[in-house]
Phi, psi and omega in degrees: 000133180220149171211161182158189177289152184303320183297319178293319180291329178298313182287328187263349187308317185292323180292311184294318176306317183288337179274349191250135169290317172221123190249132172245126178264119182258119181284152177125005174091187184297138177089354179295321177297328179294332176296316179292330178291315180305314181299313178304316186285332175298311181294317179300312182297316178299319180297318179298308179303317181291322178298318178298314178298320180299309182299315175300318178300314179302318179293323178297330176282354177086017176281154182280113182291342173292313180295318178310311186296320183292322182290317186290319182295338178256025182234175187285342182282004189277169169206166176303315182293320174301312180296331179277320186269318183304321174303327174299320180297315184292324181275350184058043181239106183247039169302125191283110168267323174218110183298146180303323183296338181296319181282340171298319181287310193292316178291337177289318173302315176301314177303316182293321176295314184293330180291311181293332178262007177053046172251114179289105182247082185296317184293311181295329177289326175292316176302318180297323186291328176295315177293326175293321178298314181297317178299319180290339178272004178095003182261017183299330187257002172263180189302148182295339173298343179291001175297338180295340177301329181295320174299314179304316177300316183289320188259342181085355178270168175242127176286335186305132186265049173294147171287137192288144176288142179250159173286122181302312186301310183293326181292314181291326177288342181275349182278160178295157180298155172308151166308127195293341188244127177287117180274005182303314180293329174296318183300316180304313183296314183301318184292330177294316181294320185271105187290359180289139181271139179270116175254113189258110176275107190258122183283352164202165187294348187288348183284351176275018190282357178238004187241163174213157183059040178236145176274146170237128178257137180255001171218158198225037170300153180297330178293322179292317184295320181294318176305314185291315182294329182296334178282354183050055182283154175281341179195148168209153183259147169238125183272103179273331186055029184291348180287347178273355189238169179294166182290332173292323180284330177293324178299315179296322178297308185290323176303309183297315176297317183290331174292321180290324176296319181297313181292316180299319179299323178296325177293326185260069175051046178048053177305135179266142182211160173237130181267132170241137176259105181274121179236188188287139177281357170254018166078016178266146177143185187269082178239130007265010188306312181296310176299323177305307188298314184301310180293337180292343177251316180284339180097166184292149179247166180294324181198151167265132181251123178250119186215084185270011179299133181208098190299313183297338178262003177074032179257114180240146176242112181225129182060038182066001179261131180268129182248148172246120178286129172237099188052246183261014184240155177249113183259127175304136185307321182292348184256003183265175177289339174302317185290347174265015181304130188305326189258325190236032181300158179199171184239334190273137174259331176287122186296331175298309181296329176290324181291316176295317178304310188287328182269002182063028173098350179302319174250100183298152179297325181297338181266357182277124179275171176209156173251121187271163181293326182298315180296314180300319189270341180257324191258335175076193180302321180297323178288329175293319183297316186297315185289320174299317180293340186268349181298138176291151177305134180081012178289167177234128184232129173258151183251120179273143180196138178227012177201160177295332174295319177301320181297315183291323176296317179294320180298310182303312178302323185287320177299318178301321178290327176294326182288342177267007172103003186275151179232149182219143170248118188260132172246109191218169169273188189290330187296326180299323184292314179299316180292324183297331184248009176068041173293126172265125186300152167226162186299150177305150183267148176237165181313317182300328181290339180254359179075028182249011191300328185270358182295140192257344179288164182285162170275144178247125179249121184241123177244118176242338187295144185242011179289148185307325177304325185284318181296318175302319183288328176289319174309310178303312174310311186286329179294314182281321188238014181302327179295336183253359181252151163258124187252131176233122178259126186265128182279114176299328181301315185287318187273340185243336186240346188259187179294167178297321182297316180294316176304314184299315191293315183297317179295313184293314179298322179295314181297320184291316180297317180297319179303318180296314180298314181292323176298324185275008174089008182270129170294129189237127177262121175249113185226145179283151175303140193281351176286113184287125180254118183240163175271182181285339181213178186299319181300315179291325180294319178296327179294320178292318176301322181294322179292328178290313183301313182299323180294316178299323176300312182296321178299307186293322183299326180278350178284117185271337182282138181279114186291154173295330174201166173229129176244116179252122181262115178114140183300304181299314182302314183295321183294313187289326181290318183298309191280315190267311184284312187264352179053041176277138174253345180203160176204162178254130174276102189273344179157216181230147173276338178203157178307124180080013180236101183296141175236122176252159163240126188291146181291170186294336183280346186287172179292334177229073185304135178080354181287135178292134185237110184262121186262097182260113178300150178292334188248021183246140172093164174273186186300335180275352194302308186296317179305318184294318179292318184294326181293312184293335181257004176289154180299129187298351180086179180287140171290150175282163175301317178304317178292321179302312186287323174303309179303319180295319177302313181290330180269358182067036175227180180235153177254136180280130172254108190254119175297132178235151181232344186203182181293324179295322177300318179301310179295325177301316179295307182298315184300314180296318181300312183294319182295321182267001186049055184241138171289164182197162181235126170272125191241132181241117178280151177313318180294326177288329176288327177304320178276317186270340176058200181302320174309326183288318179297313177306316181294325178291315182292321178299313181299321183293319181293320184277348183291150181270002178227164184291119181227135177232167182246126188235137173263128188251141173058055175280100189258000183235128179302312185295323183295314185289329174299321179289327180291334179296342181260006184260353176098015176292153178273333185201164180208156176251122174268112187258092174251025186289347181272357181263167172291164186303316177294319179294325182292313178305312183297312180295317177298317181299316187295315183284325183301311183302321181294313185295317180293331175291353177241018179063028175269139170291147178237127173252145177220158180247140175230122197099188181209126180272144173274172176113179180245130168223120176057047174067013173254114190247135169247123184284150181311324183285343178273335184291150182208147177280164180285132176270127183296324178292315173303322179299318182299310179295323187291319177295317180296319188281330184263334185068032180286165185251340183218140176239124176270120187260154175245108186236022188107359179279153182229156166283141173083219191271142176274162181294168181301330178290348175091172182290148180227081188266142178275085180292335176291325177292317180303314175307314184297317183291322177302314182299320174297307187293321182295330178292331184259000177072034176247139183269150185258123180244142176237115175280166177074044182283335182294132180093354176274129180298162184297326182289317184298313181303311180296326177290322179293328176293322177300323183271013167107006178281136183244348180222126168249131174268130184239129178215306194298313182290331175290318173304318181294325178294321177296316184289324181291332179289341182274355188282342183284136178253169176081014180259155173285153178303327181295316178305319180299319177304312185293313182295322180288321176300316183290331179289313178296316186303317180300322179288318179299317180291323178296324180287322181295320177298317179294325177281348176084013186272346179300141181071011181257004181277000000 
C-alpha cells in the first residue's frame, strides 16, 4: 500500500511494485495510506478486544474455553483475528508477537482523529480503554491478546483452557470395580507355554522399576545377544539411552539393535521374541521415530499399543486422557512441567490427540482406537483379546488403566491375542512389562538384604536431572540429611559453557574431593547447579545436556574409592554413569530401593563389581523420596555396646573388652578384629586416662568409627562420681560404675545416680557387685577385702539401679591367679545368669587373663557375654620392648603385632571371630 505525490510514485513505483505481492496505490497524496492503516488497526483492535470479551464471557458461563474456541472458529461468528489471537488466550501464552502497547498507540491515534473530525467511534474508543487498562496493569510489552487479562481481573475467571485438575480419590472411586479375578497366575502359565522372550528396549534405565531378577544389557553386540537368548529368559532389558540423543541417532540406534536381535535369534534355534519399547510415563521420548525404526526391521505389526500407565509414579490413563498424580489431585499430563520439556515437549493430554500431535497429523486422532477401563473391568482378558483381534492392521491403540489389575487384565488379553497369531509393537511405561511377564512384586530392598551393611566407605549420590520434582527432592534431602552428607555442587556454567581449561579444573577438583569423602566413610552428594541452562532450540539443549552428562561421567570415572552404593538421579545421568563411568556391560535387576526406583547390582566386568546401583528416575516419588532412600541406605553407624552384648547373647559367644593405653594397643585390637571379623571393645582404665587424657579417648573413638567391624569404646572402673560425670561428655559408648568399695546401700545410690545420667545419653551401664582381689594398673585389692557376689543382693541391686550389665565376682581376680590356679564358683555364675537373663542384664567377667580354655568356654556356656582382658596384652607389649637395636617405628610395629597376637587368640577363644 502506497500513497504520495504523483511524481514520487512515478519514480518509486517500479521498485515498490517489485517488492510487493499485491500493491495498492491510495490516491489523495501523502498520508492517504495512513488513513487506510488507521481503519485496519481500528478493526484489528476491536476484533482482539471482542475476542477477549467473548472468551471471558464464555469462561464466566462455565464453558470449556478450548471447546468454545473450536466451535466458534467453525461458525459464522469467527474472524481471522479471533482464530489467531484466541488460542493465545486459551493457552495462556503471551509471547509477544504484536505487543499490547502497539494498540494503545494505534487506537489512540484513531481516537484523536475521530475527535478532531467529530466522528463518534464508540466501539473503538471502548477497545482503546481496554488496551489502556492492560498497559497500566503492566502487560504492555507482552502479546496484544493479553488484553483478556483485563476481563480476567474484573471477573475473577480464567480464560486459560487447561484441562481441570481432578480429585484423585473421587475419580478413582467413580470407576467400576476391578476385574474380580487376578490374572497374574494365568499370565505366568501362558508365558511358560509361549516361548517368546520379551525384549525391552529401554530409552533410559528407569524402565526397570517394576521388575526383579531380570538381566539388563548395556551393549547389544550379536555375541552378547546370542549369549542372552541361549539362557532362554522370559525377559531381558537392553538399555538404549536413546532419550539422550537426537531423533536421527535414536532411529539409527533402534534399527541397529533390532537388526542385531534378528541375527542373534536366528543363531539360537530361531529364538522367538517380542520387542517392547519402554518409554517415559510422562510421554517424553522419540515417538513415532522409534516405533517406525523398529517396524522397519521387524516388519509391520497388527497394531501399535500405547500404554503409559505407571502406578508407582502416579500416572493414570482415564477416558483416554493421561494424568499425573500430584498429592491428592490428578493433573492432565499436558499441563505438567514434563510437557514443557525442552527436547520432548507437547500440549495434548488426550492420548489420541497426543498421537496426532507427535506424528504431525500422520495418524489422526479420529483413527486411534482405545481400550477403556470399562472394557477391562467388565469384560476381562477375553474382551481385551476380542478387541485387539478386531483392530485393522496397522492400527494405533491406546490403553486406559488406573490399577495394576487393569494392566494385568490387558496383558493377559494381549497374550491371548498373540497366541491367535496377532502381533503388536508396544510403546509403554514400566508397569506393562512386569504385568506382561507375570512379575509378583516384592518389598523394597535394604543394604542388609544385599549383605553390605558393614561396608565402611561412603555412598555416592549423583544428581543430574533438572525436572522441578528433582530439585524439590534434593532440597528435602539436604534439609533432612544435610548434617550427614558431604555436598559438592558442580557448576553447569563451567562444565558446559566455559573454556576447556575451566571445565577440566571443575571436574578434577570435584573427583578428588569426592574420593576423599568416600574413603572417610561419608555419604557424598555430587549435584549439578540447579539453575537450568537451555539452548535456543531442542538440539542445543540436548548438546548442553550431553556436556553436563559427560562431565558427571568423567567425575565418577576418576573416583578410585569403591562406594558402598551409588544412587544416580535422572534417567540420562544413571544410564551414562552405568555404561561410561562404571563400564558396566550387564547388570542384574535385583529389585527396587523404593516403589518405582530400580536397584541393580553391577556385573563382574564393571569397575565396581557387585556394587548396588540405585537408578532413581527424575519424575518419581514425592518430595521426601530421595531423602527416604538415602536414609535407609546410610551406614547404620556403630553398634552400641548394648547391641554388641545382645548379639553375643543371641549368638552364644562373648565379646572381648581389651584395655588399651596407646595407639599401638588400639591398632592391635582393631587389626585383629578386622582380620577375624570379630566385634570388640576398646577399654580405657582410669589410670590410662590419667596418662593419655582426651587424645587417647579421641583416638579410640576415631578407630572405632573407621573400623570395618563393630567396635565400641568403654570406660572401666569409674569409682568417682566427679570422674564419671566428666566421662559422660567424652563420647564413650558405655561405662562401668565401680562402687564395690562402698557399702551396699551407698553402692546402690551411687550407681543409680550415674545410671540415670548415662541412660539419658544412651550409654550402657555396667556395675560391679562384690569385689575382686588382685592388682590392676597399680590398684590393689587385698584378699581379705574381696567378696563374692550375693545373689539376693544382686536381685535388689539390679532393680534399684537399672543397670544393663553386671560384673560378677565368682572367685575371679584382677591380674595373675595364684599358682594353684583359678577357683571359680561356676554354680554361683549359673544362678547369677539365670537372674540376670530374666531382667535383661548381661553378665560380665573381669580378670579373664590367665583363665584356661575350658573354664572360658564353660563361663560362656553359663552366660558370660563380656570378658575383660588386660594383663596378658600388657605383658606382650612389655616383652616386645626388650629387643634392642630397633628404630622407634620398628618398636611400634613389633609391639602392635605382639599385642595383636594375644587379642586374636582371645577372640577365637571367646567365639566372637566371624560374628561381625
